[in-house]
BAKE-363479 format. One line per field, with one value per atom (N, C-alpha, C): residue in one letter; atom name; z, x, y. Coordinates in steps of 0.1 Angstrom, whole numbers, plus 5000, padded with zeros to 4 digits. Atoms other than C-alpha are relative to their C-alpha. Example, Ala and Ser with C-alpha at 12.3 -4.5 7.8 and 13.67 -1.06 7.14 Angstrom:
<atoms>
rest c(a a a s s s)
atom c(N CA C N CA C)
zz c(5000 5078 5000 5000 5071 5008)
xx c(5009 5123 5009 4991 5137 4992)
yy c(4988 4955 5012 4989 4989 5011)
</atoms>
This chain:
<atoms>
rest c(m m m p p p d d d v v v l l l a a a m m m p p p l l l n n n i i i a a a v v v k k k i i i l l l l l l n n n a a a g g g w w w e e e y y y r r r v v v v v v h h h i i i s s s s s s g g g y y y r r r q q q e e e d d d i i i e e e n n n c c c l l l t t t e e e e e e y y y v v v v v v r r r q q q q q q q q q l l l s s s e e e h h h i i i i i i l l l l l l s s s t t t m m m m m m k k k r r r r r r k k k e e e v v v l l l e e e h h h g g g f f f q q q n n n)
atom c(N CA C N CA C N CA C N CA C N CA C N CA C N CA C N CA C N CA C N CA C N CA C N CA C N CA C N CA C N CA C N CA C N CA C N CA C N CA C N CA C N CA C N CA C N CA C N CA C N CA C N CA C N CA C N CA C N CA C N CA C N CA C N CA C N CA C N CA C N CA C N CA C N CA C N CA C N CA C N CA C N CA C N CA C N CA C N CA C N CA C N CA C N CA C N CA C N CA C N CA C N CA C N CA C N CA C N CA C N CA C N CA C N CA C N CA C N CA C N CA C N CA C N CA C N CA C N CA C N CA C N CA C N CA C N CA C N CA C N CA C N CA C N CA C N CA C N CA C N CA C N CA C)
zz c(5008 8184 4991 5010 8152 5002 4998 8155 4986 5013 8125 5002 4998 8140 4991 5010 8116 4986 5013 8086 4992 5008 8056 5002 4997 8061 4991 5009 8031 5003 4996 8043 5013 4987 8079 4999 5002 8067 4995 5005 8048 5011 4989 8078 5010 4990 8101 4994 5006 8077 4999 5000 8072 5013 4986 8110 5006 4996 8113 5010 4992 8130 4992 5006 8123 5004 4997 8123 4998 5001 8126 4998 5003 8113 5004 4996 8128 4994 5007 8107 5009 4992 8127 4990 5009 8110 5006 4995 8112 5004 4996 8130 4990 5010 8103 4986 5013 8071 4991 5010 8040 4987 5012 8009 4988 5013 7972 5001 5000 7977 4987 5012 7944 5002 5000 7938 5014 4987 7971 5000 4999 7976 5014 4987 8004 5001 4997 8020 5015 4986 8051 5008 4991 8080 5013 4986 8113 5010 4989 8142 5014 4987 8170 4998 5001 8175 5014 4987 8203 4998 5000 8210 5006 4995 8214 5007 4994 8221 4993 5006 8211 4985 5015 8175 4993 5006 8169 5005 4997 8167 4994 5005 8163 4995 5006 8140 4998 5002 8142 4989 5011 8110 4997 5004 8096 4986 5013 8061 5001 5000 8056 4986 5012 8029 4998 5004 8011 4987 5012 7986 4990 5010 7953 4993 5006 7941 4986 5014 7904 4995 5005 7881 5005 4995 7895 5013 4987 7929 5001 5000 7918 5000 5000 7923 4990 5009 7899 5008)
xx c(4991 9157 5007 4993 9171 5015 4986 9207 5006 4994 9226 5015 4985 9261 5008 4991 9289 4995 5005 9267 5003 4999 9272 4989 5010 9253 4988 5012 9231 4990 5008 9219 4993 5006 9214 4989 5011 9193 4987 5011 9170 4993 5006 9165 4993 5006 9158 4987 5012 9133 4989 5010 9115 4994 5005 9112 4993 5007 9098 5008 4991 9128 5006 4993 9142 5015 4986 9180 5007 4990 9208 5014 4987 9243 5011 4988 9276 5012 4988 9308 5012 4988 9339 5012 4989 9372 5010 4990 9398 5013 4986 9431 5010 4990 9447 4997 5002 9452 5011 4990 9469 4995 5005 9466 5005 4996 9469 5001 5000 9460 4993 5006 9454 4990 5010 9425 4993 5006 9409 4986 5014 9371 4997 5004 9357 4985 5015 9323 4998 5003 9307 4993 5006 9300 4996 5005 9281 5010 4991 9306 4994 5007 9282 4986 5014 9245 4995 5005 9227 4986 5014 9190 4999 5001 9183 4987 5013 9146 4991 5009 9115 5001 4999 9122 5009 4989 9152 5013 4987 9187 5011 4988 9221 5010 4990 9245 5013 4987 9282 5007 4995 9300 5015 4986 9335 5001 4998 9348 5010 4992 9362 5006 4993 9388 5002 4998 9389 5008 4992 9415 4992 5007 9401 5010 4991 9416 4996 5003 9418 5001 5000 9419 5011 4991 9437 5006 4996 9441 5012 4989 9467 4994 5003 9465 5009 4991 9478 5011)
yy c(4993 4961 4990 5009 4944 5001 5001 4933 5002 4997 4949 5002 4999 4949 4992 5006 4941 4997 5001 4944 5012 4988 4966 5010 4990 4999 4998 5001 4994 4989 5012 4960 5003 4997 4973 5010 4990 5002 4993 5008 4978 4993 5008 4956 5009 4991 4986 5005 4995 5001 4990 5011 4968 4997 5003 4964 5012 4989 4999 5009 4991 5016 5011 4989 5050 4999 5001 5054 5013 4989 5080 4993 5006 5074 5010 4993 5086 4993 5005 5081 5001 5000 5071 4998 5002 5076 4990 5011 5048 5006 4996 5053 4995 5006 5032 5005 4994 5050 4995 5004 5036 5005 4994 5057 4992 5006 5045 4985 5015 5009 4996 5005 4992 4988 5011 4968 4999 5001 4978 5006 4996 4980 5005 4995 5001 4999 5001 4995 5004 4995 5011 4989 5011 4987 5006 4996 4991 4994 5005 4988 5002 4999 4999 5005 4995 5003 5003 4995 5021 5005 4995 5026 5013 4986 5063 5002 4999 5061 4989 5010 5040 5001 5002 5028 5010 4992 5051 4994 5006 5036 5008 4993 5052 4990 5009 5034 5007 4995 5041 4991 5008 5031 5004 4997 5028 4994 5006 5021 4988 5012 4987 4998 5002 4981 4985 5014 4947 5000 5002 4937 4992 5007 4926 4990 5011 4893 4998 5002 4890 4986 5013 4860 4991 5010 4829 5004 4996 4845 5010 4990 4871 5014 4986 4909 5007 4991 4936 5006)
</atoms>
């Protein structure tokens, strides 16, 4: 089973497909919510992987927020 833990979902999917694995995705909501964050990029990451059967893997994902740093290390 390919190890795709802690990878962005789009990269994990490519790795699994190239290795001949099928996948299912379960989205987990974060307990930490902060609305209206400026300069914040969101990306879906794999936080858990579980083998369901031969060549089928279940990926649990969460959205990760990253602050975007602008020119000279400052934010708006």
